[in-house]
N, C-alpha and C positions, 0 to 999 in steps of 0.2 A: 594501391596508392596509400602512402603513409600520411598521417596527420602532420600539418605544419606546426612550427613552434608556437605561432599565435593560437592555433586551435587547441594545442596542449594547455596553454595558459588559460584559455577560456573554459576548458573542461575543469581545471583546478578551481577556478572561481565558482563554477556551478557546484562543485563538490563541497566547497566551504559554505556556500549559502544553504545547500540542502542539509548539511550537518547541523547548522545552527537552528534552522527551522524545525527539524524533527527532534533534535535534542530538547528544545524548549517545549514543543508540543507533547512529547512523550514523558516529560517530567511528571505530568499529571495522571498518567495511566494507572499506577498503583494506588494513587491517592484519591482519585475521583470516587470509586465505589465506597471507600471508607468515609469520605466527606459527605456523600449523599446519604449513607446509612446514619451518620450522626445527625442529619436533618430529618430522620424518620422514614427514609425510603426503604421499601421492601426489595428483595432480589428482582422481582418482576419489574418494579419501577426503575431500578438501576439499569436493567437491560433495556428498558424503553428510552432512558436518557442516552445511552450509547447508540441506540437505534435511531434517535433523532439526528445525531451527528452523521451517522452513516447514510441515512435516507437523504439528508440535504446534500452531502458530498456526492452520493450516487446520482441523484437527479440532476445536479448542476454541473457535473463533470463533462457531460456531453455538450451542452451549450457553451461551456467555458472553452473546451477544446476547439469548437467551431469558431468562437470569437477570436481565439489566439491565431487562427489561420487568416482572419479577416481584418483585425485591427492591429495585429502584431503581438508578440509574446511579452514584450517589456511591460506594457500597462497591466496585463493580467498578473504578472509576477508581483508587481508592486501592490496591487489591490489584494492579492492573496495573502502576502506577508502581513499587511496592516490588519486585515480581518482576523487572521489567526491570533495575532497578539492581543487585539481587543477582546476576543472571546475569553482568553485566559484571565485578563484583568477584571472581567465582569463577574466571574464565578464566585469570588468571596462575598459579593453583595446579594447572592441568591438566598431566598428564604425557604425554599422547599424544592421538591423534585420537579414541579411544573416549571418554575423559572429556570432551573438548571437545564431542563430539556430545551427551553427556548434559546438559551445562550449556546447550547451545543448545536442547534440548527445553524447559528452564525459561524461556529467553528467549522462545520461541514462545508459551508459556502466558501470559506477561506481556503480550505484544503482543495476544494474542487477547482478553484482558480489557480492555485499554485502547482499542484502535483503533475497533472498532465501537461501543463504548459512548460514546466522545466524539463520534463522528459522529451518533449518535442524539440526544445531548444538544444538539448544535448545531441539529439539525432541530427539536427540541422548542421552542427559544426563538426560532425564526425564522418569520415569516409565510410562507405558501406562495409569495406573489408575489416574495419576495426570497431564495428558497432557493438559487438558482444563485449569487447574489452572496455569500451567507453561506458556502457551501461553498468558493467561490473564495478568500475571505479566510482561512478556516481552513486549507485545503490549501496556500495560499501560505505561511502560517507554517510548516506542516509541511515543505514542500519547501525552504523557506529553511533550516530546520534540516538537511535532507538535503544542501543545497548546501554549507553551511559545515562541517558535521560531517566529511565525508570529507576535505576539504582540510586542516582542522585536525588530524584524526587522522593523515593521511599525513605532515605535517610534524613532528608530535610523535613519531611512530614513528621518524623519521630522527634527531631531536634527542635524545630521551629513551631510545629503545629501545622495541621493540614491546610488551613486557609492560606497561609503565607507561601505555600508552594506555587500557587497559581500566580502570584505576583512575580515570583522568580521565573516562571514559565513564560509569561508575556514579555518580560524584560529581555530574556534570552532571544526570543524570536525577533525582537526589534533590533538586536545587534547585527542581524543579517542585512538590514537596510543600507548602512553605509557602504558595505562591500558591493552590493548590487548597484548603487548609484555611482560609485567610483569606477568599477571595473567591468560591469556587464555591458557589452556593446549593444546599442539599439540597432545597429546596422544588421546584425545577425538575426534580428527578430522582426524584420520588416514583413508586412503582410503581402500576400500574393496580389497581383493586379486584379481589379474588379472584374475584368473580362474573363478571368480564370475561375471565378466563383460560380459553381452550379447552384441551383436552388437547394435549400436545406433538405427538402424531401428527396430530391434526386441524389444528393450527396449521401444521405443515410441509406437509401435504397441500394445504391451501388456498393456501398461498403458491406451491407448485409448479404449481398450476393457473392462475397468472397468467402467461400466455405472454410478455407484454412483459418481465416480470421475468426469466423464464428466458432469453430472448434476450439480455438485458443480461449475464447470468452467462456466456454463451458468449463474448461479446466480452471480458469481464473475464479469463476463463481464458486466452484466446489472447494478449491483450496481456501478461499476467503470465508466461506461458510464455517469451515472447521476452525480457522484462525480467529474468527469473531467469537467463538465459544471460549477460546483460550484467553483472549484479551478481556472479555467482559466478566467471566466467571471464575477464572483462576484465582484472583484475589480473595473472593468469598470462600472458595474451597480451601485455600491455604489458611485463611483465618479460622475456619471450622476445624482445621487440623492443628491449631495452636500456634501458627506463625504470626509474627507481627509485621508492621508496614515495612521495616527494613528487610526482613526475610523475603517479603513479596517482591521488593525491588531486586533482590539478588536472583530470585527465580526468573524474573523477566530479563534480567541482565544476562543470564546464562543462555536463554533462548536467543537473544539478539546477538550475543557474542559468537555463538556457533554459526549463525546466519552470516555475520560479517566475515569471519575467517574464511569461509568458502567462496565468497563472491568473486574475488579477483581471479583465483585459479580456475574457477568454473566459467567465468566470463571468457577467458582465453580458450578454454576447452570448447565452449559453445561456438566459437568462430571456426572450429575444425570439425566438430562432430554434428550429428543430427540433433537439432534443438528440440524437435518433437519427442524423441526418445528420452532425452534428459528431463524434459518436463514431466513425462509419464512416471519415471522412476522417482523423481522428487515428490510428486503429488502422492504417490503410493506410500512413500516413507512418512509424509506428513499425516496422511489418514490413519495409518497404523499407530503412530506415536500419540496422536490426539485421542484416539480411542482408548488408550490405556492410562491417560493422565489421572482419571478419577480413582484408579486403583492404588495410587501412591500417596503416602503421607510422610511428613517430616521434610526438613529442609533439603538434605542431600538427595533422597530419591526424587523429589519433585524437581530439583534443579537439574538432575541428570536427564530426566524425561523431557524437561523443557529444552535442553540442549539438542536432543534428537528432533524435537519439533522445529527448532531453529535450523538444523541441518536440512530437513525436508523443505523448509521455506527457501533456504539458500539455493538448493539444487533446482527447484521447480520455477521460482520466480525470476531467477537470473536468466534462465532460458526463455521463459514466457514473455518477459518484457522485450527482449531482443527479437523474439519471434514475431510479435505484433508489429514492430517497426519494420521488420523485413518483408512481410507478406503484403504490405500496402504501399501505394505510391507516396512520394513526398507531399503531393498536394492534398492527400487524404490523411496525412500523419497526425495533425493536430486533432482532428475529429476522431480518428482511430484510437489514439491514446486517451482521448476523453472518454470514449466508450469503455476502453480497457479499465481506466480508473473508476468509472462508474460501476463496473462489475465488481471491482475490489470492494467498494464501500457497500454496494447493495448486498453482496454475499455476506459481508459481516453484519449488516443491518438485519437481514432475515434471521441470522443466528441469534443476535442479541434480543430481537423482538420475540422470538418463539421459544428459545431454549430455557429462559427463566421459568416458564410454565412447565416445561418438561422436568426441570430440576425439582420444582415444587412437588411434583407427583412421584418421581422415581429416584430422586437423589442425584448427587454429583457423579457417581460412578457410571450409572446408565446414561446420564446426560452427555458426558464426554464420549461414551461409546456410540451414541446416536450421531453426534457431530462427526466423529471419525468415519462412521459408516457412510454418511452423506458425501464426505470428501472422496472416499474410495469409489463410490458409484459414479461420481463426476469424472474421476480419473479414467474409468473404463470407457465412458462416453467420449471423452476427449481423445483417447488413444484411437478408438475405432473411427471417429469422425475425421481426425486429422490425417490418418493414413489414407482413408478413402479420398479425401479432398486433395491430398498431395498427388496421388496417382492420377486423378482426373486433371489436375493442373499440368502435370508433365505430359499427359496425352494431348491436351489442347496445344501446348507449346510445340510439341513435335509435329503436330498436324497443321500448324499455322503456315501461311504462305511464305513468311520470312524464312522458314526452315526447309522449304521445298527445294529439291535439288535443281 
């Protein structure tokens, strides 16, 4: 079954909204650690600020996904965009690490409302045969925003001053609202009838009984643990090596550019090949490249290593996102993608909260090596668990009465 013309237009609108949201949000990525340091924050405190955002996003993504199934996706998307924008506009008024951490809790709540809900909306308007391609287009738009955002944020921080970048960040996110209000159909985000809603506990229990889904979460946690190290501490490592804010933006841009360029071709490929195998190879590449980041210094070597990190992200998470939507039913999809997004942020949160202390004791080189090793361990667990769960699922399907001769 091929997508209709209307479904194609809806997907393009989702891509535009996702781009503006993440472009604005990621403008602050290379600037936040430097702005926090200017207020007297230590590396550990900077890691805790990022951890506050990731903890909030991780804990709230699950109830947000469940809410999107029950009240509809449109209200959740609106609330998410407004909250993300407000969190950026409040940062310049912060007086120290504690208040910045509080504002970043708000940022996490906004992302928890927006990210899983939009992924669920995209899946709802896409035929199953084209799910990989649809996610590749949407995530390409998102990662294009992540590519341009840090580069623009880094250069604006150097030209305008660090504080003004947050005003530009919030204003950019608000630009997505007119497109959502004018073009995003509420009809495609209607909730399921009340009679189709199981209790929260029953819904979560049933989802956790899906072993293919659980294995996918293990891979997601491992990949995001490593990527949390990259996002939180790469700016400080680069500054220690003599790079300025503009250079940091370029390094982040190379990571996201490689991620973007691979998304669409890999999305098409994932509709034809085994998504579990693609996820395994992508996570392995991500773990190896992250483990070596701390051994590089200078703009060109760091940018080249960041590009390999981006390639690993592109391969693994293009397949993982479609895999999660594929292995659950439509009625569970909002909750499932909420749990998936929760694992993304919780994995990054654990890294941000713990790796600052590791860096303090052993330095950036060993810190990145530890993070990469954690990603590789999770890759092995995902590969073994997903293969075993897939074999069990096939055996149950073949033995079911519907397949009896």
